[in-house]
Residue frames as a rotation matrix with the C-alpha (Angstrom) as fourth column:
MET 1
-0.027 0.554 -0.832 -8.41
0.016 -0.832 -0.554 -3.70
-1.000 -0.028 0.014 -24.28
ALA 2
0.598 0.342 0.725 -9.81
0.706 0.202 -0.678 -3.34
-0.379 0.918 -0.121 -27.74
ALA 3
-0.501 -0.815 0.291 -7.52
0.849 -0.396 0.349 -1.60
-0.169 0.422 0.891 -30.19
ALA 4
0.210 0.458 -0.864 -8.24
0.238 -0.881 -0.409 2.19
-0.948 -0.119 -0.294 -30.34
SER 5
0.460 -0.011 0.888 -8.64
0.876 -0.161 -0.455 3.97
0.148 0.987 -0.065 -33.49
LEU 6
0.006 -0.580 -0.815 -5.82
0.652 -0.616 0.443 6.49
-0.758 -0.534 0.374 -33.20
PRO 7
0.846 0.413 -0.337 -6.09
0.075 -0.718 -0.692 9.80
-0.528 0.560 -0.639 -35.05
HIS 8
0.521 -0.714 -0.467 -2.38
-0.853 -0.455 -0.255 9.75
-0.030 0.532 -0.846 -36.02
ASP 9
0.955 -0.246 -0.164 -0.08
0.202 0.948 -0.246 6.93
0.216 0.202 0.955 -37.27
HIS 10
0.423 -0.882 0.205 3.21
-0.897 -0.440 -0.043 7.06
0.129 -0.165 -0.978 -35.46
GLY 11
-0.577 -0.619 -0.532 3.98
-0.554 0.776 -0.303 3.34
0.600 0.120 -0.791 -35.71
ASP 12
0.128 0.694 -0.708 2.77
-0.039 0.717 0.696 0.46
0.991 -0.062 0.118 -33.70
ALA 13
-0.793 -0.579 -0.192 4.16
0.140 0.134 -0.981 1.16
0.593 -0.804 -0.025 -30.29
LEU 14
-0.677 0.602 0.424 0.99
-0.730 -0.475 -0.491 2.68
-0.095 -0.642 0.761 -28.77
LYS 15
0.228 0.781 -0.582 -1.15
-0.843 0.457 0.283 0.07
0.487 0.426 0.762 -30.34
THR 16
-0.149 -0.386 -0.910 1.03
0.145 0.902 -0.406 -2.72
0.978 -0.192 -0.078 -28.81
ILE 17
-0.971 -0.200 0.134 0.97
-0.074 -0.282 -0.957 -0.99
0.229 -0.938 0.259 -25.42
LEU 18
-0.405 0.883 0.237 -2.77
-0.914 -0.393 -0.097 -0.59
0.008 -0.256 0.967 -25.53
GLN 19
0.223 0.372 -0.901 -3.21
-0.409 0.875 0.260 -4.36
0.885 0.311 0.348 -26.23
ARG 20
-0.331 -0.428 -0.841 -1.39
0.532 0.651 -0.541 -5.11
0.780 -0.626 0.012 -22.96
MET 21
-0.674 0.032 0.738 -2.97
-0.467 -0.792 -0.393 -2.37
0.572 -0.610 0.548 -20.84
PRO 22
-0.899 0.368 -0.238 -4.77
0.428 0.620 -0.658 -3.78
-0.095 -0.693 -0.715 -17.70
GLY 23
-0.159 0.946 0.282 -8.52
0.689 -0.099 0.718 -3.30
0.707 0.309 -0.636 -17.45
GLU 24
0.013 0.307 0.952 -10.28
-0.292 -0.909 0.297 -0.53
0.956 -0.282 0.078 -15.66
GLY 25
0.902 0.417 -0.110 -10.73
-0.061 0.376 0.925 -2.67
0.427 -0.828 0.365 -12.59
ALA 26
0.295 -0.879 -0.374 -6.95
0.927 0.358 -0.109 -3.14
0.230 -0.315 0.921 -12.10
PHE 27
-0.464 -0.403 0.789 -6.45
0.296 -0.910 -0.290 0.66
0.835 0.099 0.542 -12.35
ALA 28
0.407 0.747 0.526 -9.29
-0.371 -0.391 0.842 1.12
0.835 -0.537 0.118 -9.80
THR 29
0.842 -0.111 -0.529 -7.58
0.479 0.605 0.636 -1.25
0.250 -0.788 0.562 -7.34
VAL 30
-0.209 -0.976 -0.063 -4.23
0.920 -0.174 -0.352 0.47
0.332 -0.132 0.934 -7.57
ALA 31
-0.302 0.226 0.926 -5.91
0.032 -0.968 0.247 3.91
0.953 0.104 0.285 -7.35
ASP 32
0.707 0.707 -0.018 -7.69
-0.076 0.101 0.992 2.67
0.703 -0.700 0.125 -4.20
SER 33
0.380 -0.734 -0.563 -4.38
0.908 0.412 0.076 1.59
0.176 -0.540 0.823 -2.55
PHE 34
-0.605 -0.700 0.378 -2.95
0.622 -0.713 -0.325 5.03
0.497 0.039 0.867 -3.24
ARG 35
0.009 0.700 0.714 -6.05
-0.160 -0.704 0.692 6.74
0.987 -0.120 0.105 -1.93
HIS 36
0.845 0.319 -0.429 -5.80
0.317 0.348 0.882 4.94
0.431 -0.882 0.193 1.33
LEU 37
0.145 -0.917 -0.370 -2.14
0.982 0.087 0.169 6.04
-0.123 -0.388 0.913 1.71
SER 38
-0.073 -0.169 0.983 -2.79
0.579 -0.810 -0.096 9.62
0.812 0.562 0.157 0.80
ASP 39
0.892 0.363 0.269 -3.29
-0.075 -0.468 0.881 10.44
0.446 -0.806 -0.390 4.37
PRO 40
0.032 -0.978 0.208 0.10
-0.584 -0.187 -0.790 11.31
0.811 -0.096 -0.577 6.08
THR 41
-0.015 -0.006 1.000 -0.84
-0.959 0.282 -0.013 9.53
-0.282 -0.959 -0.010 9.29
ARG 42
0.852 0.334 0.403 -1.80
-0.227 0.929 -0.291 6.26
-0.472 0.156 0.868 7.45
LEU 43
0.709 -0.669 -0.224 1.38
-0.197 0.117 -0.973 6.59
0.677 0.734 -0.049 5.37
ARG 44
-0.165 -0.749 0.642 3.48
-0.918 -0.121 -0.377 6.78
0.361 -0.651 -0.668 8.62
ILE 45
0.290 0.346 0.892 1.64
-0.738 0.675 -0.022 3.78
-0.610 -0.652 0.451 10.08
PHE 46
0.995 0.078 -0.058 2.13
-0.096 0.694 -0.714 1.79
-0.015 0.716 0.698 6.84
TRP 47
0.345 -0.935 -0.077 5.76
-0.523 -0.124 -0.843 2.65
0.779 0.331 -0.532 6.74
ILE 48
-0.252 -0.428 0.868 6.23
-0.959 0.229 -0.166 1.27
-0.128 -0.874 -0.468 10.34
LEU 49
0.549 0.526 0.650 4.24
-0.457 0.839 -0.294 -1.81
-0.700 -0.136 0.701 9.47
CYS 50
0.835 -0.299 -0.461 6.47
-0.360 0.337 -0.870 -2.37
0.416 0.893 0.174 6.45
HIS 51
-0.104 -0.994 -0.046 9.42
-0.436 0.087 -0.896 -2.83
0.894 -0.073 -0.442 8.95
SER 52
-0.942 -0.226 0.249 7.90
-0.305 0.268 -0.914 -4.10
0.140 -0.937 -0.321 12.12
GLU 53
-0.075 0.910 -0.408 4.91
0.479 0.392 0.785 -5.99
0.874 -0.137 -0.466 13.64
GLU 54
-0.945 -0.231 0.233 3.52
-0.058 -0.581 -0.812 -3.78
0.323 -0.780 0.536 16.37
CYS 55
-0.320 0.855 -0.407 0.54
0.937 0.223 -0.268 -3.60
-0.138 -0.468 -0.873 18.77
VAL 56
0.373 0.562 0.738 -1.88
0.640 -0.732 0.234 -0.63
0.672 0.385 -0.633 18.50
THR 57
0.914 -0.011 -0.405 -0.62
0.342 -0.516 0.786 0.87
-0.217 -0.857 -0.468 21.71
ASN 58
-0.006 -0.994 -0.110 3.04
0.579 -0.093 0.810 0.96
-0.815 -0.059 0.576 20.52
LEU 59
-0.374 -0.048 0.926 2.02
0.895 -0.280 0.347 2.35
0.243 0.959 0.147 17.12
ALA 60
0.686 0.697 0.209 -0.08
0.597 -0.703 0.387 5.01
0.417 -0.141 -0.898 18.76
ALA 61
0.690 -0.505 -0.518 2.81
0.314 -0.436 0.843 6.09
-0.652 -0.745 -0.143 20.97
ALA 62
-0.266 -0.869 0.418 5.24
0.769 0.070 0.635 6.02
-0.581 0.491 0.649 18.01
ILE 63
-0.423 0.156 0.893 3.04
0.750 -0.494 0.441 8.43
0.509 0.856 0.092 15.99
GLY 64
-0.987 -0.046 -0.154 1.74
0.136 -0.748 -0.649 10.48
-0.085 -0.662 0.745 18.84
MET 65
-0.413 0.910 0.021 -1.90
-0.603 -0.292 0.742 9.63
0.682 0.294 0.670 18.57
SER 66
-0.100 0.462 0.881 -4.55
-0.917 0.300 -0.262 8.03
-0.386 -0.834 0.394 20.74
ASP 67
-0.775 -0.156 0.612 -5.16
-0.097 0.987 0.129 4.25
-0.625 0.041 -0.780 20.54
PRO 68
0.200 0.944 0.263 -8.72
0.395 0.168 -0.903 4.73
-0.897 0.284 -0.339 19.10
ALA 69
0.607 0.040 -0.794 -7.46
-0.546 -0.705 -0.453 7.10
-0.577 0.708 -0.406 16.43
THR 70
-0.463 -0.876 -0.139 -4.66
-0.800 0.346 0.490 4.74
-0.381 0.338 -0.861 15.57
SER 71
-0.608 0.294 0.737 -7.07
0.183 0.956 -0.230 1.82
-0.772 -0.004 -0.635 15.33
HIS 72
0.500 0.777 -0.382 -9.30
-0.107 -0.383 -0.918 3.80
-0.859 0.500 -0.109 13.01
HIS 73
0.228 -0.540 -0.810 -6.33
-0.949 -0.309 -0.061 4.19
-0.218 0.783 -0.583 10.55
LEU 74
-0.731 -0.571 0.374 -5.37
-0.524 0.821 0.229 0.59
-0.437 -0.028 -0.899 10.99
ARG 75
-0.100 0.737 0.669 -8.83
0.253 0.669 -0.699 -0.66
-0.962 0.099 -0.254 10.15
ILE 76
0.713 0.268 -0.648 -8.72
-0.476 -0.495 -0.727 1.40
-0.515 0.827 -0.225 6.90
LEU 77
-0.228 -0.887 -0.402 -5.31
-0.966 0.153 0.210 -0.07
-0.125 0.436 -0.891 6.01
LYS 78
-0.726 -0.045 0.687 -6.52
-0.167 0.980 -0.112 -3.58
-0.668 -0.196 -0.718 6.82
LYS 79
0.386 0.894 0.228 -9.80
0.148 0.185 -0.972 -3.18
-0.911 0.408 -0.061 4.76
ALA 80
0.626 -0.156 -0.764 -7.62
-0.730 -0.463 -0.503 -1.98
-0.276 0.872 -0.403 1.85
GLY 81
0.970 -0.243 0.003 -5.59
0.231 0.915 -0.330 -5.13
0.078 0.321 0.944 2.05
LEU 82
0.375 -0.878 0.297 -2.45
-0.247 -0.404 -0.881 -3.28
0.894 0.256 -0.369 2.96
ALA 83
-0.502 -0.495 0.709 -2.22
-0.824 0.025 -0.566 -4.44
0.262 -0.869 -0.420 6.62
SER 84
0.169 0.500 -0.850 -2.95
0.018 0.860 0.510 -7.63
0.986 -0.101 0.136 8.44
SER 85
-0.031 -0.068 0.997 -3.51
-0.947 -0.318 -0.051 -8.40
0.321 -0.946 -0.054 12.13
ARG 86
-0.032 0.115 -0.993 -3.27
0.273 0.957 0.102 -11.21
0.961 -0.268 -0.062 14.61
ARG 87
0.665 0.420 0.617 -4.35
-0.514 -0.341 0.787 -11.41
0.541 -0.841 -0.011 18.21
LEU 88
-0.285 -0.701 -0.654 -1.86
0.248 0.605 -0.757 -12.18
0.926 -0.378 0.001 20.93
GLY 89
-0.665 0.225 -0.712 -3.73
0.735 0.034 -0.677 -12.41
-0.128 -0.974 -0.188 24.22
LYS 90
0.311 0.798 -0.516 -5.57
0.658 -0.573 -0.489 -9.15
-0.686 -0.187 -0.703 24.70
GLU 91
-0.129 -0.433 -0.892 -3.41
-0.306 -0.838 0.451 -7.25
-0.943 0.331 -0.024 22.18
VAL 92
0.800 0.263 0.539 -3.78
0.418 0.400 -0.816 -7.07
-0.430 0.878 0.210 18.45
HIS 93
-0.177 -0.945 -0.277 -0.53
0.086 -0.295 0.952 -6.81
-0.981 0.145 0.133 16.48
TYR 94
0.878 0.447 -0.174 -0.43
-0.062 -0.255 -0.965 -5.32
-0.475 0.858 -0.196 12.99
THR 95
-0.278 -0.959 0.061 2.03
0.090 0.037 0.995 -5.79
-0.956 0.282 0.076 10.12
LEU 96
-0.483 0.010 -0.876 2.30
-0.796 -0.421 0.434 -5.48
-0.365 0.907 0.211 6.40
ALA 97
0.586 0.717 0.377 -0.26
-0.443 0.673 -0.592 -7.66
-0.678 0.180 0.712 4.58
ASP 98
-0.543 -0.683 0.489 1.11
0.014 0.574 0.818 -10.50
-0.840 0.451 -0.302 2.40
THR 99
0.606 0.739 0.292 -0.49
0.399 0.035 -0.916 -9.09
-0.688 0.672 -0.274 -0.76
LYS 100
-0.025 -0.590 0.807 0.96
0.998 -0.061 -0.014 -8.13
0.057 0.805 0.590 -4.10
GLU 101
0.524 0.281 0.804 -0.36
0.372 -0.925 0.080 -4.57
0.766 0.257 -0.589 -3.63
ALA 102
0.988 -0.146 -0.048 1.15
0.000 -0.312 0.950 -4.22
-0.154 -0.939 -0.309 -0.15
ARG 103
0.309 -0.928 0.207 4.54
0.692 0.369 0.620 -5.41
-0.652 -0.048 0.757 -1.33
PHE 104
0.022 -0.250 0.968 4.47
0.896 -0.425 -0.130 -3.00
0.444 0.870 0.215 -4.35
VAL 105
0.823 0.301 0.481 3.53
0.084 -0.903 0.421 -0.05
0.561 -0.307 -0.769 -2.16
HIS 106
0.833 -0.536 -0.137 6.21
0.263 0.166 0.951 -1.11
-0.487 -0.828 0.279 0.31
ARG 107
0.014 -0.852 0.524 8.93
0.959 0.160 0.234 -1.07
-0.283 0.499 0.819 -2.39
MET 108
0.176 0.119 0.977 7.67
0.644 -0.764 -0.022 2.26
0.744 0.634 -0.211 -3.74
ILE 109
0.963 0.235 0.134 7.69
0.032 -0.593 0.804 3.87
0.268 -0.770 -0.579 -0.28
ASP 110
0.544 -0.829 -0.130 11.25
0.445 0.155 0.882 2.66
-0.711 -0.538 0.453 0.57
ASP 111
-0.082 -0.544 0.835 12.36
0.985 -0.170 -0.014 3.99
0.150 0.822 0.550 -2.80
ALA 112
0.527 0.362 0.769 10.70
0.369 -0.913 0.176 7.33
0.765 0.191 -0.614 -2.09
PHE 113
0.951 -0.196 0.238 12.39
-0.301 -0.413 0.860 7.58
-0.070 -0.890 -0.451 1.35
GLU 114
0.357 -0.880 -0.313 15.68
-0.579 0.054 -0.813 6.28
0.733 0.471 -0.490 -0.18
MET 115
-0.225 -0.437 0.871 16.04
-0.939 0.336 -0.074 3.35
-0.260 -0.834 -0.486 2.27
ASN 116
-0.266 0.051 -0.963 16.14
-0.388 0.908 0.156 -0.35
0.882 0.415 -0.222 2.37
CYS 117
0.791 0.586 0.176 14.39
-0.429 0.325 0.843 -2.65
0.437 -0.742 0.509 4.84
PRO 118
-0.006 -0.851 0.525 16.92
-0.998 0.035 0.044 -3.80
-0.055 -0.524 -0.850 7.39
GLY 119
-0.432 -0.318 0.844 18.15
-0.439 0.891 0.111 -7.34
-0.787 -0.323 -0.525 6.76
THR 120
0.343 0.679 0.649 16.07
0.250 0.600 -0.760 -7.95
-0.906 0.423 0.036 3.66
GLY 121
-0.740 -0.645 0.191 17.84
0.387 -0.176 0.905 -6.04
-0.550 0.744 0.380 0.90
MET 122
-0.023 0.844 0.535 14.37
0.998 -0.011 0.060 -4.90
0.056 0.536 -0.843 -0.04
């Protein structure tokens, strides 16, 4: 980012930080991830996916929703790059995506709920 002309001179700390600030696109990407998780149902599904790979039917039963409604939320998480899927016969299994954004949100959620993933120390 170009150095901003600051109205007050309080040293170089802010100027240094501004030189390292990510671009607007990076902020938009992070905000988009948070937007997708702002729905409590998607947040619950994401939390489960952080700790387990599950089929749609099991996820739906775990959160008390229909399979189609759960699939809708999973599509949103997958499109956002926060979940991934694989087909096993007639079932589709979902898990946490192997992306930097998904891992970051996973750590943040575990911290918010004051828990660690079983067996990972994460």
